[in-house]
C-alpha positions in Angstrom: -36.7 13.9 -57.0 -36.9 13.9 -61.1 -40.8 12.8 -60.6 -41.5 15.7 -58.3 -40.1 18.3 -61.0 -42.4 16.7 -63.6 -44.8 16.8 -61.4 -44.5 20.7 -61.0 -43.8 21.2 -64.6 -47.1 19.4 -65.4 -48.6 21.9 -63.4 -47.8 24.5 -64.4 -48.4 23.7 -68.2 -52.1 22.5 -67.4 -52.6 26.3 -66.0 -53.8 28.2 -69.0 -51.7 31.8 -69.3 -53.7 35.2 -68.2 -54.9 37.1 -70.9 -58.0 38.8 -72.2 -60.1 35.6 -72.7 -58.8 34.3 -69.3 -58.3 36.8 -66.3 -56.2 35.8 -63.2 -58.6 34.4 -60.6 -57.2 36.5 -58.1 -56.8 39.4 -59.9 -53.3 39.1 -61.5 -51.5 37.2 -58.4 -49.1 34.1 -58.6 -50.5 30.7 -59.4 -50.9 29.4 -55.7 -51.1 25.8 -57.0 -48.1 25.7 -58.8 -46.5 27.2 -55.7 -47.7 24.6 -53.4 -46.4 21.9 -55.8 -42.8 23.4 -56.3 -42.8 23.2 -51.9 -44.0 20.1 -52.0 -41.6 18.8 -54.5 -38.8 20.6 -52.6 -39.8 18.5 -49.4 -40.3 15.4 -51.0 -36.5 15.5 -52.8 -35.3 16.1 -49.3 -36.8 13.4 -47.7 -35.6 11.4 -50.6 -32.0 12.7 -50.1 -32.0 12.0 -46.6 -33.4 8.3 -47.4 -30.6 8.2 -49.9 -27.7 9.1 -47.6 -29.0 6.6 -44.7 -29.5 4.0 -47.1 -26.3 4.4 -48.7 -24.5 4.8 -44.9 -25.7 2.0 -44.0 -26.2 -0.9 -46.3 -22.6 -1.5 -46.7 -22.7 -2.7 -42.7 -26.3 -4.4 -43.4 -24.9 -6.4 -46.2 -22.3 -7.4 -44.3 -23.8 -8.2 -41.3 -26.4 -10.2 -43.3 -24.0 -12.4 -45.4 -22.2 -13.4 -41.9 -24.9 -14.1 -39.9 -25.0 -11.2 -37.6 -28.7 -9.8 -38.8 -28.4 -6.5 -37.7 -30.9 -4.4 -39.7 -30.8 -0.8 -41.1 -33.2 0.8 -38.8 -31.1 -0.7 -35.8 -28.0 0.9 -36.9 -30.3 3.8 -37.6 -31.5 3.8 -34.0 -27.7 3.3 -32.4 -26.8 6.5 -34.5 -29.4 8.3 -33.0 -28.0 7.2 -29.7 -24.6 8.2 -30.3 -23.5 4.5 -30.2 -20.8 4.0 -32.7 -23.1 1.6 -34.8 -19.9 0.7 -37.0 -18.0 -0.7 -34.0 -20.7 -2.7 -32.6 -21.6 -4.2 -36.3 -18.1 -5.3 -36.3 -17.8 -7.3 -33.1 -21.1 -8.6 -33.3 -20.0 -10.2 -36.7 -16.7 -11.0 -34.8 -18.3 -12.7 -32.2 -20.7 -14.4 -34.3 -17.9 -15.8 -36.8 -16.0 -17.3 -33.6 -19.5 -19.1 -32.7 -20.5 -17.0 -29.4 -24.0 -16.5 -29.2 -24.8 -12.6 -28.0 -27.5 -10.4 -28.9 -26.7 -6.9 -30.3 -28.5 -5.0 -27.4 -25.7 -6.7 -25.1 -23.2 -5.1 -27.1 -25.0 -1.9 -27.0 -25.8 -1.7 -23.1 -21.8 -2.2 -22.3 -20.8 0.5 -24.4 -23.5 2.7 -23.1 -22.9 1.8 -19.5 -18.9 2.9 -19.8 -17.5 -0.8 -20.9 -14.3 -1.1 -23.5 -16.7 -3.3 -26.1 -13.5 -4.0 -28.1 -11.3 -5.4 -25.2 -14.2 -7.5 -23.9 -15.2 -9.4 -26.8 -11.6 -9.9 -27.9 -11.6 -11.6 -24.1 -14.7 -13.5 -24.8 -13.3 -14.8 -28.0 -9.9 -15.7 -26.7 -11.6 -17.7 -24.0 -14.0 -19.6 -26.4 -11.1 -20.5 -28.0 -9.1 -21.7 -25.1 -12.1 -23.9 -23.8 -12.9 -21.3 -20.9 -16.3 -20.6 -19.0 -16.0 -17.1 -19.7 -19.8 -15.7 -20.8 -20.7 -12.1 -22.0 -22.3 -11.3 -18.8 -19.1 -12.4 -16.4 -17.0 -10.4 -18.8 -19.0 -7.2 -19.0 -19.0 -7.4 -15.2 -15.4 -8.0 -15.0 -14.8 -5.1 -17.2 -17.2 -2.4 -15.3 -15.5 -3.1 -12.6 -12.3 -1.8 -13.4 -10.2 -5.1 -14.3 -8.3 -6.0 -17.5 -10.1 -8.6 -18.6 -8.0 -9.6 -21.9 -5.0 -9.6 -19.6 -7.0 -12.0 -17.1 -7.8 -14.4 -20.0 -4.4 -14.0 -21.4 -3.0 -15.0 -18.2 -5.4 -17.6 -17.6 -4.2 -19.5 -20.6 -0.6 -18.7 -19.6 0.5 -17.8 -16.3 2.7 -15.1 -15.7 5.6 -14.7 -13.1 5.8 -11.7 -10.3 8.8 -10.7 -8.2 8.6 -11.0 -4.4 9.5 -8.4 -3.3 8.1 -5.9 -6.3 11.1 -4.0 -7.3 9.0 -0.9 -8.4 8.6 -0.5 -4.3 11.9 0.2 -3.8 12.6 -3.3 -1.8 15.0 -5.6 -3.4 15.4 -8.1 -0.8 13.2 -9.9 1.7 15.2 -10.1 5.1 14.5 -12.6 7.9 16.2 -14.0 10.6 17.0 -17.6 11.5 17.2 -19.0 15.2 20.9 -18.7 15.4 20.7 -15.2 15.0 21.9 -14.8 10.8 20.0 -12.7 8.4 19.1 -14.1 5.0 18.2 -11.8 2.2 15.9 -13.6 -0.2 14.1 -12.8 -3.5 11.1 -15.4 -5.1 9.4 -15.7 -8.0 5.9 -16.2 -8.3 3.9 -18.0 -11.1 0.3 -17.2 -11.0 -2.8 -18.1 -12.7 -6.0 -15.9 -13.1 -9.0 -17.8 -11.8 -12.0 -16.1 -13.9 -15.0 -16.7 -11.5 -13.0 -15.0 -8.3 -11.6 -11.9 -10.6 -14.7 -10.2 -9.4 -14.0 -9.4 -5.5 -10.8 -11.3 -5.6 -7.8 -10.0 -4.3 -4.8 -8.1 -6.5 -1.1 -9.3 -6.8 -0.2 -6.8 -4.0 -1.8 -9.4 -1.6 -0.5 -12.3 -3.4 2.9 -10.7 -3.1 2.2 -9.4 0.8 1.5 -13.3 1.5 4.6 -14.9 -0.6 6.3 -12.2 1.5 5.1 -12.9 5.1 5.4 -16.8 4.4 9.0 -16.5 3.3 10.0 -14.8 6.5 8.2 -17.0 8.3 9.6 -19.9 7.0 13.1 -18.6 7.1 12.4 -17.6 11.1 11.3 -20.9 12.2 14.7 -22.5 10.7 17.4 -23.0 13.8 20.4 -22.7 11.5 21.1 -20.6 8.0 23.2 -23.3 6.5 20.3 -25.7 6.4 18.2 -22.9 4.8 21.1 -22.2 2.2 21.6 -25.9 1.7 17.8 -26.7 1.0 16.1 -23.4 -0.6 13.5 -25.3 -1.4 12.1 -26.1 2.2 10.8 -22.4 2.0 9.0 -22.4 -1.4 7.6 -25.9 -0.2 6.6 -24.4 3.1 4.9 -21.3 1.7 3.2 -22.8 -1.3 1.5 -25.2 1.0 -0.1 -22.8 3.2 -2.8 -21.7 0.9 -1.8 -18.4 0.3 -4.2 -18.0 -2.8 -7.1 -17.8 -0.6 -9.9 -15.1 -1.4 -7.6 -13.9 -3.9 -8.0 -13.8 -8.4 -5.0 -15.7 -9.0 -4.0 -19.6 -8.2 -0.4 -19.9 -7.4 1.3 -22.4 -9.4 4.6 -22.1 -8.0 6.9 -20.4 -5.9 10.9 -20.4 -6.7 13.7 -18.7 -4.5 15.4 -17.0 -7.1 18.0 -15.7 -4.9 19.3 -16.2 -1.4 22.6 -15.1 0.4 23.5 -14.8 4.4 23.4 -11.3 5.3 24.3 -9.8 8.5 24.8 -11.5 12.4 21.6 -9.8 13.8 22.4 -12.0 16.7 25.7 -10.9 17.6 24.9 -7.3 16.7 21.7 -7.6 19.5 23.9 -9.2 22.1 26.3 -6.3 21.8 23.9 -3.8 21.9 22.1 -5.4 25.0 25.7 -5.7 26.7 26.4 -1.9 25.7 23.0 -1.3 27.5 23.8 -3.5 30.3 27.1 -1.6 30.5 25.6 2.0 30.9 23.1 0.6 33.2 25.8 -0.7 35.8 27.9 2.3 35.2 25.0 4.5 36.5 24.1 2.4 39.0 28.6 2.8 40.0 27.9 6.2 40.0 24.6 6.4 42.0 26.3 4.6 44.7 29.6 6.6 44.4 27.4 9.8 44.7 25.7 8.4 47.7 28.8 7.4 49.4 30.0 10.9 48.9 27.1 11.9 50.4 27.8 9.9 53.5 31.2 10.9 53.6 30.3 14.5 53.9 27.6 13.8 56.3 30.3 11.6 58.8 32.8 14.7 58.1 30.2 17.2 59.5 29.3 14.9 62.4 33.3 14.9 63.2 33.4 18.5 63.1 30.3 18.7 65.4 31.5 16.1 68.0 35.2 17.9 68.2 33.1 21.2 69.1 31.6 19.4 71.7 35.0 17.7 72.7 36.5 21.5 72.7 33.6 22.4 74.9 33.9 19.8 77.6 37.8 20.5 77.6 37.1 23.9 78.4 35.1 23.1 81.8 38.3 21.1 82.9 40.0 23.9 84.5 37.0 25.1 85.9 36.2 22.2 87.1 39.8 21.9 88.7 39.5 25.0 90.5 36.2 23.9 91.5 37.7 21.0 93.2 40.7 23.4 94.9 38.1 25.4 96.3 36.1 22.7 97.9 39.3 20.7 99.2 38.6 17.9 97.0 42.0 17.7 95.3 45.7 19.2 96.8 48.3 20.7 95.1 50.3 17.5 95.1 47.5 15.5 93.5 47.2 18.2 90.7 51.4 18.0 90.2 51.0 14.2 89.9 48.1 14.9 87.4 50.7 16.9 85.4 53.2 14.8 85.7 51.3 12.3 84.3 50.2 14.3 81.2 53.7 15.3 80.6 54.7 11.3 80.5 52.1 11.1 78.3 52.9 13.9 76.1 56.2 12.5 75.8 55.0 9.0 75.0 53.2 10.0 72.0 56.0 12.3 70.9 58.4 9.0 70.6 55.5 7.6 68.9 54.9 10.1 66.5 51.5 11.6 67.8 51.2 15.6 68.4 48.9 17.4 70.3 48.0 18.1 74.0 46.8 15.1 76.2 46.3 17.9 79.6 42.6 18.3 78.3 43.2 22.4 78.3 43.9 22.5 74.7 47.5 23.8 75.6 
């Protein structure tokens, strides 16, 4: 910038002043050459300031990367800035990877950031896996992170297995309930120790699948027991049965152990079901009895109607007796003595019925 101003002053010094012996070339106008030199000096000064700003902005990181073996040039940092990539973060993470002994290209870090990945977390996961002796490449870690999984937590779980509760208390269920063959309900809770399998993390099932499978296995193991006292005396039979069932297949975890944390008896489900069944059978029997009673009542009403009908027929038949007797008198088939003998027999019969406690005429006349 100083030499640009010196150049402008030198140009003005070389230009003679206008006078009687030296008139201006353009008739008294401004010095064009001096103006051009001043503009050029200004542009040069602006360029120099920009270069100076860029140099002092990147020189510290460049020197740091050069001393640590990261070897990221100033122009690479400038290109990151133009692409709106946080170059300071990329340089620091590249230095951390190089110091940890993990070979990686700067372009891979930049590409992961531009793809929406979490560079800081992914770098920490790769370094932690490398220090722990786990086989986790940058490509695999980036894929896990872009899939939405917490790659750093996965590496920590691979090194230090974690414990998950079954059932999950966050779902609002405190116990797994199952019923033995003798009808006694058992309430159980389990703690499952799992280790993350990094090679199965992409595409593998999550913790919810492990909890569901372990819960199903515990219910099945309790349900296959003949007596609840056997299970209470040896809870380990449940965990051993469930542990050897291959429940971690197609999941992102390896089941290390299954421990029964709590096991206690619940209700007598068998007796309750038997009582409910007895109540149901009683209601069915009562309904059948009521059905038969209603049928008997209907039959009784039908029989009473039939009796009344038959009585009506008897009355009609008895009404024809006097007519038959009169006809017999006219035709001479019976005499007066025969009639009186019949009346004596009827009177005798009525007397005997009265002695026996029966009432009602028996002469067939209704009187």
